[in-house]
LUMLO-345117 format. One line per 2 residues: number of its first residue (from 1); their letters; for each residue x, y, z of C-alpha. Coordinates in pm, whole numbers. Example, Ala and Ser with C-alpha at 12.3 -4.5 7.8 and 13.67 -1.06 7.14 Angstrom:
! LUMLO-345117
1) AS) 1230:-450:780 | 1367:-106:714
//
This chain:
! LUMLO-345117
1) MP) 14509:5053:6673 | 14857:5088:6819
3) SA) 14860:5461:6860 | 14512:5503:7000
5) CP) 14377:5346:7319 | 13997:5315:7319
7) VD) 13821:5237:7646 | 13702:4874:7642
9) TI) 13338:4771:7649 | 13336:4679:8018
11) EL) 13473:5019:8114 | 13224:5194:7888
13) RR) 12943:5021:8076 | 13100:5126:8407
15) IA) 13116:5486:8286 | 12751:5473:8180
17) LI) 12655:5356:8530 | 12840:5628:8720
19) EN) 12841:5931:8489 | 12506:6082:8599
21) DN) 12611:6110:8966 | 12993:6100:8966
23) WW) 13136:6432:9080 | 13381:6466:8794
25) YR) 13136:6390:8516 | 12891:6634:8672
27) ER) 13163:6899:8694 | 13270:6842:8335
29) RA) 12910:6885:8220 | 12890:7210:8420
31) IL) 13211:7338:8259 | 13081:7257:7910
33) SA) 12743:7419:7982 | 12921:7737:8101
35) EL) 13134:7746:7786 | 12827:7706:7563
37) LR) 12683:8025:7713 | 12954:8217:7528
39) FS) 12777:8148:7197 | 12494:8379:7094
41) VP) 12328:8097:6902 | 12395:7721:6885
43) GS) 12547:7579:6569 | 12699:7248:6457
45) AV) 12929:7054:6689 | 13141:6739:6683
47) DI) 13220:6547:6997 | 13547:6361:6932
49) GA) 13603:6059:7158 | 13242:6084:7268
51) AA) 13228:5745:7449 | 12866:5691:7549
53) GT) 12778:6047:7454 | 12749:6239:7782
55) AS) 12896:6560:7641 | 12702:6518:7320
57) RV) 12377:6512:7516 | 12476:6838:7689
59) LI) 12531:6994:7347 | 12193:6875:7226
61) EH) 12023:7011:7537 | 12168:7350:7448
63) GW) 12033:7332:7097 | 12345:7218:6908
65) DT) 12333:7000:6597 | 12574:6735:6726
67) TA) 12779:6452:6570 | 12951:6204:6804
69) ID) 13267:6020:6697 | 13444:5739:6881
71) LN) 13697:5473:6785 | 13521:5204:6981
73) PA) 13219:5048:6805 | 13067:4963:7143
75) AV) 13075:5331:7236 | 12909:5421:6908
77) AL) 12637:5166:6979 | 12579:5308:7326
79) AR) 12563:5660:7189 | 12316:5560:6919
81) GH) 12115:5386:7187 | 12077:5730:7348
83) GL) 11948:5864:7018 | 12270:6036:6915
85) DA) 12403:6079:6562 | 12716:5872:6627
87) YE) 12985:5721:6399 | 13291:5510:6440
89) GD) 13613:5701:6365 | 13975:5754:6463
91) AR) 14055:6097:6606 | 14365:6106:6384
93) YL) 14158:6048:6068 | 13812:6184:6132
95) PL) 13548:6064:5882 | 13426:6421:5841
97) PP) 13444:6693:5582 | 13672:6995:5633
99) CR) 13546:7331:5762 | 13219:7180:5877
101) YD) 13175:7255:6250 | 13137:7562:6467
103) LA) 13254:7372:6775 | 13480:7069:6825
105) LA) 13510:6893:7162 | 13794:6663:7261
107) LD) 13739:6604:7631 | 13985:6364:7794
109) VL) 14084:6220:7456 | 14427:6340:7341
111) EH) 14611:6176:7633 | 14514:5835:7488
113) IE) 14669:5899:7147 | 15040:5858:7068
115) DD) 15018:6083:6763 | 14837:6368:6938
117) ER) 14969:6619:6683 | 14777:6442:6411
119) AA) 14462:6442:6622 | 14499:6810:6703
121) AE) 14544:6886:6331 | 14219:6703:6263
123) IT) 14037:6926:6512 | 14157:7226:6313
125) RV) 14063:7071:5980 | 13700:7004:6066
127) LR) 13641:7347:6224 | 13503:7630:6018
129) PG) 13714:7947:6011 | 13631:8119:6338
131) GT) 13517:7790:6491 | 13598:7698:6852
133) AL) 13779:7399:6995 | 13734:7294:7359
135) VS) 13992:7044:7482 | 14058:6886:7822
137) VP) 14346:6662:7930 | 14498:6534:8254
139) SD) 14778:6763:8362 | 15137:6725:8474
141) MA) 15355:6414:8443 | 15447:6463:8808
143) LW) 15105:6312:8878 | 15171:6005:8657
145) SA) 15078:5684:8832 | 14963:5325:8779
147) QD) 14612:5467:8742 | 14710:5645:8422
149) VA) 14840:5320:8281 | 14519:5140:8385
151) LG) 14313:5405:8208 | 14510:5365:7884
153) RV) 14674:5705:7891 | 15008:5757:7723
155) RR) 15084:6094:7883 | 14976:6376:8108
157) YP) 15031:6728:7981 | 15237:7012:8125
159) RR) 15064:7339:8047 | 15337:7448:7802
161) AL) 15317:7119:7610 | 14941:7152:7568
163) VE) 14974:7511:7451 | 15242:7412:7199
165) LI) 15023:7127:7073 | 14719:7347:7019
167) EG) 14913:7633:6862 | 15110:7389:6646
169) AG) 14779:7269:6505 | 14709:7621:6377
171) LV) 14463:7725:6646 | 14466:8054:6832
173) LE) 14446:8019:7208 | 14174:8208:7389
175) RV) 14206:8059:7736 | 14397:7789:7924
177) WS) 14291:7697:8276 | 14330:7433:8544
179) RG) 14073:7230:8732 | 14126:7010:9034
181) VL) 14355:7264:9199 | 14209:7212:9547
183) LR) 14205:6836:9509 | 14553:6797:9364
185) PF) 14740:6723:9691 | 14490:6454:9794
187) LR) 14466:6287:9455 | 14839:6281:9417
189) RL) 14881:6083:9738 | 14593:5851:9655
191) RH) 14710:5771:9303 | 15058:5681:9411
193) RT) 14919:5427:9658 | 14684:5238:9430
195) AR) 14646:5113:9075 | 14264:5100:9095
197) RE) 14066:5276:8823 | 13925:5531:9066
199) DL) 13797:5750:8786 | 13564:5468:8680
201) AP) 13480:5322:9024 | 13163:5414:9211
203) LH) 13242:5638:9509 | 13086:5630:9851
205) PI) 12803:5891:9841 | 12964:6100:10115
207) VN) 13299:6105:9934 | 13132:6185:9605
209) EA) 12940:6473:9757 | 13248:6614:9929
211) LR) 13435:6610:9597 | 13140:6772:9418
213) VT) 13121:7051:9674 | 13496:7105:9649
215) AV) 13471:7133:9270 | 13184:7385:9300
217) LE) 13385:7588:9552 | 13684:7592:9320
219) RR) 13477:7763:9050 | 13437:8061:9286
221) LP) 13803:8096:9372 | 14080:8265:9164
223) VC) 14289:7947:9137 | 14249:7845:8772
225) GR) 14603:7955:8693 | 14758:7725:8949
227) PG) 14859:7360:8896 | 14566:7119:8912
229) TR) 14483:6772:8797 | 14332:6867:8459
231) LF) 14382:7133:8198 | 14120:7294:7970
233) VR) 14189:7488:7653 | 13956:7701:7447
235) AR) 14093:7797:7107 | 13964:7907:6769
237) RP) 14049:7848:6407 | 14162:8174:6245
239) G) 13936:8313:5977
//
């Protein structure tokens, strides 16, 4: 559809090949696992833009009753192949009832959608009162490069723009934080020299390990308020 940019089947297969070992997918799983520890008991969750279902599998491992949604039928097929409860659906018009979920994920999704306000409103709609949204996006248009175009993104988000989007959808912010702070200077130089889809390309094991260690180190440093390469938001629906 013109205002949503699903990842194509070839790229989905590339993601499936690298996601177990790739430093960023491992770090994203670690961030999600840490956020899930905030809940006293697991509940029902929807993973919006689930792709092959990596985040959905983390939810299930933590005991969550999980529904995966993706616009791409190939992604839905891959997710179902992993045993997930997956359905085809547009993030702007989720095929889900209102007030249904305790947790809604939209990890690296909104940047692909022209009408991100509509998608954010859908997150609010499907959450129960008191339910939590966890959102991640690439940050800062100063980092925009040919790679963003290659990945089908339509924007990167300044912190203020993301906050306004989430609050405009009727959610109450609990936390906004950056990741990729330590890596930002290096990735900025790299991305302005190449149009390769580095996010989806296998990395040399030494490079991958160095990036993983840097990401782990960043968790221990008080830098989450500084500019990075990605932003995370945790918010809740009032009620």
